[in-house]
C-alpha positions as CSV (number, residue, x, y, z in Angstrom):
1,S,-0.1,0.1,-0.1
2,A,0.9,3.7,-0.7
3,Y,-1.4,5.9,1.0
4,S,-1.1,9.7,0.3
5,A,-2.1,11.1,3.7
6,A,-2.4,10.2,7.5
7,L,-4.0,12.0,10.2
8,D,-4.0,11.2,14.1
9,I,-7.1,12.4,16.0
10,S,-7.2,12.3,19.8
11,K,-10.0,10.7,21.6
12,D,-13.4,12.5,21.3
13,N,-17.1,12.0,20.1
14,Y,-16.6,12.0,16.3
15,E,-18.9,10.5,13.5
16,L,-18.2,9.5,9.9
17,I,-19.7,10.8,6.9
18,H,-19.3,9.3,3.8
19,F,-20.9,9.4,0.1
20,S,-22.2,6.3,-1.6
21,G,-25.0,5.8,-4.3
22,G,-26.0,4.5,-7.6
23,W,-27.5,5.7,-10.8
24,A,-30.3,8.2,-10.0
25,K,-29.3,8.2,-6.5
26,E,-26.1,9.9,-6.6
27,R,-24.0,10.8,-3.5
28,E,-26.2,9.7,-0.8
29,M,-25.0,10.9,2.6
30,Y,-24.2,8.4,5.3
31,R,-23.6,9.5,8.8
32,S,-22.3,6.7,11.6
33,E,-21.2,6.3,15.0
34,I,-17.5,5.5,15.3
35,R,-16.9,2.6,17.8
36,Q,-13.6,1.8,19.6
37,G,-11.8,-1.0,18.1
38,V,-13.1,-0.7,14.6
39,K,-11.6,-0.6,11.1
40,I,-13.5,0.9,8.3
41,D,-12.7,1.1,4.7
42,I,-14.4,3.6,2.3
43,S,-13.2,2.3,-0.8
44,N,-13.9,1.7,-4.5
45,A,-12.1,-1.1,-6.7
46,R,-14.2,-0.8,-9.6
47,G,-11.7,1.5,-11.6
48,G,-13.5,5.0,-11.0
49,S,-14.4,7.6,-8.4
50,G,-17.7,8.5,-9.2
51,H,-21.2,8.2,-7.4
52,N,-20.7,4.5,-6.4
53,I,-18.1,5.6,-3.7
54,N,-16.9,9.2,-3.7
55,P,-13.2,9.6,-2.6
56,F,-14.3,12.1,0.0
57,V,-15.0,11.6,4.0
58,M,-15.5,13.7,6.6
59,L,-15.1,13.4,10.6
60,A,-17.6,15.6,12.6
61,K,-17.8,16.3,16.2
62,S,-21.0,14.8,17.5
63,G,-23.9,17.4,17.0
64,A,-21.9,19.3,14.3
65,D,-24.0,20.6,11.8
66,E,-24.1,22.8,8.5
67,M,-23.3,26.0,10.3
68,S,-21.5,24.9,13.5
69,G,-19.3,22.5,15.1
70,E,-15.6,20.9,14.3
71,V,-15.2,18.9,11.1
72,Y,-12.2,17.4,9.4
73,S,-12.4,16.0,5.9
74,M,-10.1,14.4,3.1
75,T,-10.5,14.5,-0.5
76,L,-8.4,12.2,-2.9
77,V,-7.5,14.1,-6.1
78,Y,-7.7,11.0,-8.1
79,S,-10.1,9.4,-10.7
80,G,-9.2,5.6,-10.0
81,N,-9.4,3.0,-7.2
82,H,-9.3,4.8,-3.9
83,S,-9.6,3.9,-0.3
84,T,-9.8,5.9,2.8
85,M,-9.2,3.7,5.8
86,L,-10.5,4.7,9.3
87,E,-9.0,2.9,12.6
88,C,-10.1,3.6,16.1
89,D,-8.1,2.2,18.8
90,Q,-9.2,0.8,22.2
91,F,-8.8,4.2,23.4
92,G,-11.0,5.9,21.0
93,N,-8.0,7.6,19.1
94,I,-8.9,7.9,15.4
95,R,-6.3,7.3,12.5
96,L,-7.6,8.5,9.1
97,M,-5.5,7.5,5.8
98,Q,-6.4,8.1,2.4
99,G,-4.7,7.0,-1.0
100,I,-4.8,4.5,-4.1
101,N,-7.0,1.4,-2.9
102,P,-4.1,-1.3,-2.4
103,F,-6.4,-4.1,-3.4
104,G,-4.9,-5.4,-6.7
105,F,-2.5,-2.7,-7.0
106,E,1.4,-2.9,-7.3
107,W,4.1,-0.8,-9.0
108,K,7.6,-2.2,-9.6
109,L,10.3,0.3,-9.4
110,K,13.8,0.0,-11.0
111,E,16.9,1.6,-9.5
112,G,16.7,5.4,-9.7
113,E,13.0,5.4,-10.5
114,S,10.1,6.9,-8.5
115,F,6.5,6.8,-7.9
116,Q,4.2,9.6,-7.0
117,T,1.0,8.8,-5.1
118,P,-2.2,11.1,-5.7
119,Q,-2.6,14.4,-3.7
120,S,-5.0,14.2,-0.8
121,V,-6.5,17.6,0.2
122,M,-7.2,18.0,4.1
123,C,-9.5,20.5,5.5
124,Y,-10.5,21.6,8.9
125,S,-13.6,23.7,10.1
126,D,-14.8,25.0,13.2
127,K,-17.9,26.3,11.3
128,G,-19.5,22.8,10.5
129,I,-20.0,21.0,7.2
130,G,-20.7,24.2,5.5
131,G,-17.2,25.5,6.4
132,I,-15.6,22.4,4.9
133,S,-17.9,23.0,1.7
134,R,-16.5,26.8,1.2
135,E,-12.9,25.7,1.9
136,L,-13.3,22.9,-0.6
137,H,-14.7,25.2,-3.4
138,D,-11.7,27.9,-2.7
139,V,-9.1,25.2,-2.8
140,I,-10.3,23.4,-5.9
141,R,-11.2,26.7,-7.8
142,Q,-7.8,28.3,-7.0
143,N,-5.6,25.5,-7.3
144,L,-7.0,22.7,-9.6
145,C,-9.2,24.1,-12.1
146,R,-7.6,25.6,-15.1
147,S,-10.6,26.5,-17.1
148,K,-11.7,29.9,-18.2
149,W,-14.9,29.2,-16.7
150,V,-13.7,28.9,-13.1
151,N,-15.1,31.9,-12.0
152,K,-17.8,32.5,-14.6
153,E,-21.3,31.5,-14.5
154,R,-21.8,28.3,-16.8
155,P,-24.4,28.7,-19.5
156,I,-27.8,27.2,-19.2
157,L,-27.8,24.0,-21.5
158,I,-30.1,21.5,-23.0
159,N,-29.3,18.0,-23.9
160,N,-31.4,16.2,-26.6
161,W,-30.9,12.8,-24.9
162,E,-34.2,12.5,-23.0
163,A,-36.2,14.0,-25.7
164,T,-34.9,11.8,-28.5
165,Y,-32.4,9.1,-27.2
166,M,-31.1,8.0,-30.6
167,D,-34.0,8.6,-32.8
168,F,-33.2,11.9,-34.2
169,N,-32.3,14.0,-37.5
170,E,-31.3,17.4,-38.0
171,E,-34.7,18.8,-38.2
172,K,-35.7,17.5,-34.9
173,L,-32.5,18.6,-33.2
174,L,-33.2,22.1,-34.7
175,N,-36.7,22.2,-33.4
176,I,-35.7,21.2,-29.7
177,A,-33.0,24.1,-30.1
178,K,-35.3,26.8,-31.2
179,T,-37.8,25.9,-28.5
180,A,-35.1,26.1,-26.0
181,K,-34.0,29.3,-27.2
182,E,-37.3,30.8,-26.8
183,Q,-36.9,29.8,-22.9
184,G,-33.6,31.4,-22.5
185,V,-31.5,28.4,-23.0
186,E,-27.8,29.2,-23.9
187,L,-26.4,25.9,-25.0
188,F,-27.3,23.0,-26.9
189,V,-25.5,19.5,-26.4
190,L,-26.0,16.7,-28.8
191,D,-25.8,13.5,-27.2
192,D,-25.1,9.7,-28.2
193,G,-25.9,8.7,-31.7
194,W,-24.3,11.1,-34.1
195,F,-21.6,9.1,-35.2
196,S,-20.9,6.1,-37.4
197,S,-23.8,3.6,-37.8
198,R,-24.8,4.3,-34.1
199,I,-28.6,3.7,-33.9
200,K,-28.7,1.7,-30.7
201,D,-26.3,1.1,-27.9
202,D,-24.9,-1.9,-29.2
203,N,-22.9,-0.8,-32.1
204,G,-20.6,1.9,-33.6
205,L,-18.9,2.8,-30.3
206,G,-15.3,3.9,-30.8
207,D,-15.7,4.8,-34.4
208,W,-15.7,8.6,-34.1
209,Y,-16.9,9.9,-37.4
210,E,-20.0,11.7,-38.4
211,N,-23.5,9.7,-39.6
212,R,-24.1,11.6,-42.7
213,D,-27.5,9.9,-43.0
214,R,-28.7,11.6,-39.8
215,L,-26.6,14.7,-40.3
216,P,-26.5,15.4,-44.0
217,N,-24.7,18.9,-43.2
218,G,-22.2,17.2,-40.9
219,L,-21.5,18.7,-37.2
220,E,-20.2,21.9,-38.9
221,G,-23.6,22.5,-40.5
222,L,-25.4,21.6,-37.4
223,A,-23.2,23.7,-35.1
224,D,-23.6,26.6,-37.7
225,K,-27.5,26.5,-37.4
226,I,-27.3,26.2,-33.6
227,N,-25.0,29.4,-33.5
228,A,-27.4,31.1,-35.9
229,L,-30.1,30.7,-33.3
230,G,-27.7,32.6,-30.7
231,M,-26.8,29.3,-28.9
232,R,-23.4,27.5,-28.2
233,F,-22.9,24.1,-29.5
234,G,-21.7,21.0,-27.5
235,L,-21.0,17.3,-28.2
236,W,-21.2,14.1,-26.4
237,F,-18.3,11.4,-26.3
238,E,-17.5,8.1,-24.6
239,P,-13.9,7.9,-26.0
240,E,-12.8,5.3,-23.3
241,M,-15.3,2.5,-24.4
242,V,-15.9,0.3,-27.5
243,N,-18.7,-2.0,-28.8
244,P,-17.5,-5.4,-30.0
245,D,-19.7,-4.4,-33.0
246,S,-17.4,-1.6,-34.4
247,D,-14.7,-1.0,-36.9
248,L,-12.1,-0.3,-34.0
249,Y,-12.9,-3.5,-32.2
250,R,-12.7,-5.8,-35.4
251,A,-9.1,-3.9,-36.1
252,H,-7.8,-4.0,-32.7
253,P,-9.4,-6.5,-30.6
254,D,-6.2,-6.7,-28.2
255,W,-7.0,-2.9,-27.5
256,I,-9.4,-3.5,-24.4
257,L,-8.7,-4.2,-20.9
258,H,-8.8,-8.1,-20.5
259,A,-7.6,-10.8,-18.5
260,K,-5.6,-13.5,-20.6
261,G,-7.7,-16.8,-21.0
262,R,-10.9,-15.3,-19.7
263,Q,-13.9,-14.1,-21.4
264,S,-14.7,-10.4,-21.3
265,S,-17.8,-9.2,-19.6
266,L,-20.0,-6.9,-21.6
267,V,-21.7,-4.1,-19.5
268,R,-24.1,-2.0,-21.5
269,N,-22.9,-3.6,-24.4
270,Q,-19.4,-2.2,-24.1
271,L,-15.9,-3.1,-23.2
272,T,-13.2,-0.7,-21.9
273,L,-10.4,0.3,-24.0
274,D,-6.9,-0.1,-22.4
275,L,-5.6,3.5,-21.9
276,S,-2.6,2.0,-20.2
277,R,-1.4,1.4,-23.9
278,K,0.1,4.6,-25.4
279,D,-1.4,3.6,-29.1
280,V,-4.7,3.5,-27.6
281,C,-4.1,7.0,-26.2
282,D,-3.0,8.2,-29.2
283,Y,-5.8,6.9,-31.3
284,I,-8.6,8.4,-28.8
285,T,-6.3,12.0,-28.8
286,E,-6.3,12.1,-32.5
287,A,-10.0,10.8,-33.2
288,V,-11.6,13.3,-30.7
289,S,-9.3,16.1,-32.0
290,D,-10.2,15.3,-35.5
291,V,-13.9,15.9,-34.5
292,L,-13.5,18.8,-32.3
293,S,-11.6,20.7,-35.1
294,K,-14.5,20.3,-37.8
295,A,-17.0,22.3,-36.1
296,N,-17.6,25.3,-33.7
297,I,-17.7,22.9,-30.6
298,E,-17.6,25.0,-27.3
299,Y,-18.7,22.1,-24.8
300,V,-17.7,18.6,-24.6
301,K,-19.8,15.8,-22.5
302,W,-17.5,13.3,-21.7
303,D,-19.3,10.3,-20.5
304,M,-18.4,7.1,-18.4
305,N,-21.1,4.5,-18.8
306,R,-19.6,1.2,-17.1
307,Y,-17.0,-0.1,-14.3
308,M,-13.8,-2.0,-15.3
309,S,-13.8,-5.5,-15.2
310,E,-11.1,-8.2,-16.2
311,V,-8.5,-5.3,-15.7
312,G,-5.4,-6.7,-17.6
313,S,-3.1,-5.7,-20.6
314,S,-1.7,-7.1,-23.3
315,E,1.1,-4.6,-23.2
316,L,2.4,-5.7,-19.6
317,P,4.0,-9.0,-18.7
318,A,2.1,-11.3,-16.2
319,D,4.0,-10.0,-13.2
320,R,3.3,-6.3,-13.6
321,Q,-0.6,-6.5,-14.1
322,G,-1.2,-5.1,-11.2
323,E,0.0,-1.6,-12.5
324,V,-2.8,-1.5,-15.2
325,K,-5.3,0.6,-13.4
326,H,-2.9,3.2,-12.2
327,R,-1.3,3.2,-15.7
328,Y,-4.9,3.6,-17.1
329,M,-5.3,6.9,-15.1
330,L,-2.0,8.2,-16.3
331,G,-3.1,7.6,-19.9
332,L,-6.4,9.4,-19.4
333,Y,-4.7,12.1,-17.9
334,S,-2.5,12.4,-20.8
335,V,-5.2,12.5,-23.2
336,L,-7.1,15.0,-21.4
337,E,-4.0,17.2,-21.2
338,T,-3.4,17.1,-24.8
339,L,-6.8,17.9,-25.8
340,T,-6.7,20.8,-23.1
341,Q,-3.8,22.1,-24.8
342,R,-5.3,21.7,-28.4
343,F,-8.5,23.2,-27.7
């Protein structure tokens, strides 16, 4: 294990607050008593840090609320497998640790090499949970967010997904946009179904080129018409996933996360691309860049619709498969960094 942070707190009456959840019930708050002699692991080993288990916890004095009371918190700045470990000894003293989830993780260092763990942001407030919220807002805005939108109001957007799912054409999309504009909406986001042969969720994912049957004027033509209404234009991607029924998978079946000798599991008819591989990262970077350079696309919705399974890579030897999940995160960060610099 290589935890990023550890905090020891002397005996007192504290409660643990963490956030779990699922689809349509994201980030449910759970507040529980901490008993002497317990060990609690708030962790996720599914390859992400989303709404299933958020990498954020609070220790709140009994009775602390939104406006008052002492609260400590830890937030891991990491999108992969994470663990926040709480131990309470027989005297009531608490140790809180946070970092990469050690389950299934390893990293072999050669002589002269180094490894940097993710950062953990620790906060303290004597003004309750609200004090923690305000402190974290300031820390993240000032130190982590680099977008020009950090201190700006975001535009009001409409997304066509719930209105059309994948059953749309240019005329239907423009009718939605016109009606939305009349209500003061400022940004139109085109969701899944604009690319390749994608007419349902079991094909086409990974083939990032326009479907000219649906969009005869292409993304550029649609974006121009949306802009003419006085609205910005945005686009949906899920570049880290692939359907078995796609040109990409047929050409590169070894590009997915998979365990040698085992059948790969489909979730939402998808497999996960192996972003621990440079060639996969290069493909995603160039495919997304090619699309973004064709039209006035001012907003990207980057989706993630399945967890990782059979996490292995054909690029690494058998004795280094425990590195795949962290290498995946490094690959993902490199793709995002390149795209951010380009656009």
